[in-house]
C-alpha positions in Angstrom: -9.4 -21.8 14.4 -11.8 -22.1 17.2 -15.4 -21.2 16.4 -17.7 -19.1 18.4 -19.9 -22.0 19.5 -16.7 -23.6 21.0 -16.3 -20.4 23.1 -20.0 -20.5 24.0 -19.7 -24.1 25.1 -16.9 -23.2 27.4 -18.9 -20.3 28.8 -21.8 -22.8 29.5 -19.5 -25.2 31.2 -18.3 -22.3 33.5 -21.9 -21.7 34.6 -22.9 -18.9 32.3 -26.5 -19.3 30.9 -26.8 -20.2 27.2 -30.3 -19.4 25.7 -30.3 -19.7 21.9 -32.4 -17.3 19.9 -33.4 -18.4 16.3 -31.8 -17.1 13.1 -32.5 -13.9 11.2 -31.5 -12.8 7.6 -30.0 -15.2 5.1 -26.7 -13.3 4.7 -26.0 -12.9 8.4 -28.9 -14.6 10.1 -28.4 -16.0 13.5 -29.0 -14.3 16.8 -28.0 -15.8 20.2 -28.6 -13.5 23.1 -27.2 -14.4 26.5 -28.6 -12.3 29.2 -25.8 -12.5 31.7 -23.3 -10.0 33.0 -20.4 -9.8 35.3 -20.2 -13.6 35.3 -22.9 -14.1 37.9 -24.7 -16.7 35.8 -28.2 -15.7 36.8 -29.2 -13.8 33.6 -29.4 -10.5 35.6 -27.1 -7.6 35.3 -26.4 -4.6 37.5 -26.5 -1.0 36.4 -23.3 0.9 36.2 -25.2 4.2 36.8 -23.3 6.0 34.0 -26.3 6.4 31.7 -29.1 7.0 34.1 -29.1 10.8 33.9 -32.3 12.6 34.6 -32.1 14.9 31.6 -31.8 18.0 33.7 -28.1 18.6 33.0 -26.8 20.9 30.3 -23.9 20.6 27.9 -22.0 23.7 26.9 -20.7 24.3 23.5 -17.3 22.7 22.6 -14.1 24.6 22.7 -12.2 25.8 19.7 -13.8 29.3 20.1 -17.2 28.2 18.8 -20.3 29.6 20.5 -23.0 29.3 17.9 -24.6 26.1 19.2 -25.1 26.2 23.0 -26.5 23.0 24.4 -29.6 23.0 26.6 -30.9 20.1 28.7 -32.4 17.5 26.4 -36.1 16.9 26.5 -39.0 15.6 24.3 -39.8 19.1 23.3 -36.5 19.3 21.4 -37.8 16.6 19.0 -40.6 18.7 17.6 -38.4 20.4 15.1 -36.4 17.5 13.9 -36.1 17.0 10.2 -38.4 14.1 9.0 -36.9 11.7 6.4 -38.7 8.9 4.5 -38.0 5.3 5.4 -36.1 4.2 2.2 -33.4 1.7 3.1 -30.6 1.1 0.7 -30.6 -2.1 -1.4 -29.0 -5.0 0.3 -29.1 -3.1 3.6 -31.0 -6.1 5.4 -33.1 -3.7 7.4 -36.3 -5.0 9.0 -39.5 -4.8 6.8 -41.7 -2.7 9.0 -44.8 -3.6 7.0 -44.3 -7.3 7.2 -44.5 -8.2 10.9 -44.8 -12.0 10.7 -41.5 -12.4 8.8 -39.1 -14.7 10.5 -36.0 -12.4 10.4 -38.1 -9.8 12.3 -39.0 -12.4 14.9 -35.3 -12.8 15.7 -34.9 -9.1 16.6 -38.2 -9.1 18.5 -36.8 -11.9 20.6 -33.6 -9.9 21.1 -35.7 -6.8 21.9 -37.7 -8.8 24.5 -34.6 -9.9 26.3 -33.1 -6.4 26.3 -36.4 -5.0 27.6 -36.5 -7.6 30.3 -33.1 -6.5 31.5 -34.4 -3.0 31.5 -36.9 -4.0 34.2 -34.1 -5.2 36.4 -31.9 -2.1 36.2 -31.7 1.4 34.8 -31.1 0.7 31.1 -31.5 3.3 28.4 -28.2 3.7 26.5 -26.7 0.6 24.8 -23.6 0.3 22.6 -23.3 -2.5 20.1 -19.8 -3.6 19.2 -17.8 -6.6 18.1 -14.3 -7.9 18.5 -13.3 -7.4 14.8 -14.8 -5.9 11.6 -17.4 -7.6 9.5 -19.1 -9.5 12.3 -22.5 -7.9 12.1 -22.5 -5.2 14.8 -24.1 -2.5 12.6 -26.6 -5.0 11.2 -27.6 -5.9 14.8 -27.6 -2.3 16.2 -29.8 -1.0 13.3 -32.4 -3.8 13.4 -32.6 -3.8 17.2 -33.4 -0.1 17.1 -36.0 -0.7 14.4 -37.6 -3.5 16.5 -37.7 -1.2 19.6 -39.3 1.6 17.6 -42.2 -0.7 16.7 -43.4 -0.7 20.2 -46.1 1.9 21.0 -44.8 5.2 22.4 -41.3 3.9 22.5 -38.9 6.8 21.4 -35.7 5.3 20.1 -32.4 6.9 19.0 -30.0 5.1 16.7 -26.7 6.8 16.8 -23.6 6.2 14.6 -20.7 6.4 17.0 -18.3 4.7 14.6 -16.6 7.9 13.5 -13.9 6.0 11.8 -16.1 4.0 9.3 -19.7 5.3 9.7 -22.3 3.5 7.6 -25.7 4.2 9.2 -26.4 7.2 7.0 -25.8 5.0 3.9 -28.2 2.3 5.1 -31.0 4.9 5.5 -29.9 7.0 2.6 -29.6 10.2 4.5 -26.9 12.9 4.7 -24.0 12.1 7.0 -23.8 15.7 8.2 -24.9 17.5 10.4 -24.5 14.7 12.9 -22.7 13.6 16.1 -19.3 15.2 15.4 -20.9 18.5 14.4 -22.9 18.5 17.6 -19.9 17.7 19.8 -17.8 20.4 18.3 -20.6 23.0 18.6 -21.3 23.4 14.9 -25.0 22.5 15.3 -27.6 21.9 17.9 -28.7 18.5 18.9 -32.0 19.0 17.1 -30.2 19.8 13.9 -28.0 16.7 14.2 -31.1 14.4 14.3 -33.4 12.9 11.6 -36.8 11.3 12.3 -37.8 8.3 10.2 -41.2 9.1 8.8 -44.2 7.2 10.3 -42.0 5.8 13.2 -40.7 6.7 16.6 -37.1 6.1 15.4 -34.6 9.0 15.4 -31.3 8.8 13.6 -28.0 10.5 14.8 -25.6 10.1 11.8 -21.8 10.3 12.4 -21.5 13.9 11.1 -18.5 15.5 9.4 -15.3 13.5 9.2 -12.8 14.1 12.1 -9.1 13.3 12.4 -9.2 12.4 16.1 -12.4 10.4 16.9 -11.2 9.2 20.3 -10.3 12.7 21.5 -13.7 13.9 20.3 -15.5 11.1 22.2 -13.4 12.0 25.3 -14.8 15.5 25.4 -17.1 16.4 28.3 -19.9 17.0 25.8 -20.0 13.3 24.9 -20.4 12.3 28.6 -23.1 14.8 29.1 -24.9 13.5 26.1 -25.1 10.0 27.6 -26.4 11.5 30.8 -29.1 13.6 29.2 -30.4 11.1 26.6 -32.8 9.3 29.0 -34.7 12.6 29.3 -35.4 12.4 25.6 -35.6 8.7 24.6 -36.7 5.4 26.0 -33.8 3.7 24.2 -30.6 5.0 22.7 -28.7 2.4 20.7 -25.2 3.1 19.3 -23.1 1.5 16.6 -19.4 1.7 17.6 -16.1 0.6 16.2 -14.7 -2.9 16.8 -13.2 -3.4 20.2 -9.8 -4.8 19.1 -9.1 -2.2 16.5 -9.6 1.0 18.4 -10.2 2.2 22.0 -13.5 4.0 21.0 -15.9 1.3 22.0 -14.1 0.7 25.3 -14.5 4.4 26.2 -18.1 4.4 25.2 -18.8 1.3 27.3 -17.9 3.2 30.4 -20.5 5.8 29.5 -23.4 3.6 28.4 -25.7 1.6 30.6 -24.9 -1.6 28.8 -22.9 -3.3 26.0 -24.0 -5.9 23.5 -21.2 -7.9 21.9 -21.7 -9.3 18.4 -19.7 -12.3 17.2 -19.9 -14.3 14.0 -20.1 -18.1 13.9 -17.3 -19.6 11.9 -15.3 -16.4 11.9 -14.8 -15.0 15.4 -12.2 -17.0 17.3 -12.4 -17.9 20.9 -9.2 -15.9 21.5 -10.9 -12.8 20.1 -14.0 -13.3 22.2 -11.7 -13.6 25.3 -9.7 -10.5 24.4 -12.8 -8.5 23.7 -14.3 -9.4 27.0 -11.1 -8.7 28.8 -10.8 -5.3 27.1 -14.3 -4.5 28.4 -13.4 -5.8 31.9 -16.9 -7.3 31.7 -18.1 -3.7 32.2 -21.9 -3.6 31.7 -21.9 -6.6 29.2 -25.6 -7.5 28.7 -25.0 -10.4 26.5 -23.7 -11.9 23.2 -25.4 -12.0 19.8 -24.1 -14.9 17.7 -24.4 -14.0 14.0 -24.0 -16.1 10.9 -25.8 -19.4 11.5 -27.2 -21.2 8.4 -30.8 -20.1 7.9 -31.8 -23.6 6.7 -31.2 -25.0 10.1 -33.2 -22.4 12.0 -36.1 -21.2 9.9 -38.1 -24.3 9.5 -40.3 -23.7 12.6 -41.3 -20.2 11.3 -42.2 -21.7 7.9 -44.4 -24.2 9.6 -46.0 -21.7 12.0 -46.8 -19.0 9.4 -47.9 -21.4 6.7 -50.8 -22.8 8.7 -54.3 -21.4 8.1 -56.2 -20.1 11.2 
């Protein structure tokens, strides 16, 4: 079985930039973000224009005869009445420790955040989906901690959305109710404000998956989903979405056409070169911002942090 680093070596030999980022958590620690897109090898990427709405559009209530929750254009004023929830991550959730800024795992995601923010200076970039070729490769882990890292910046309003309607987990990580959430908003059962939660003491907003649905792909194909992507930049600096694996459903491929960019997560020692290739082909390199390589051994990558933070000033 070919390992991810073999695939990355091939990418490097083909002229794609390879800029390693140090490791993060012990369980699934490594991050390797490559800021290239469309195979141009220069680390820059071009906007697709799908997610750069001006927030002036409006989304009407979904069909099915429901009219209780009419959608208005999204704006910051809609966030004033969002339910506030405490930051109490579940045990073994591996979320960033917001009170311990020098920790080495946090540095990994701050490095990733810096690279994403740099790409945002080169193109319109507000909505990002995070996916992987297969399950258990760290996509949710990456999406959640990237959103937490972004929310640590001053006056940076961040939305973390659970668009994995097949196996949602974000609500469990933050120990909040799954519903109302995304599916309830798209079907007109609640307003966008009612679907959100605000993490107390932060600028992070959560959009859980919502009530279970039988047809996630059909729901995400609704016009309301497209309008949501168009309107979100009028409300948030960043909207980061966890999505299903690329090779197991068409959901992430659909969402990639709506978002400004896609981050692909692979796991060293698990993801095969064939799966990386198939995943990239399924995306048609559409808005691919880079690759996060997950699962490196912490002992190989943490030593410099131990040295740096153990020295007295």
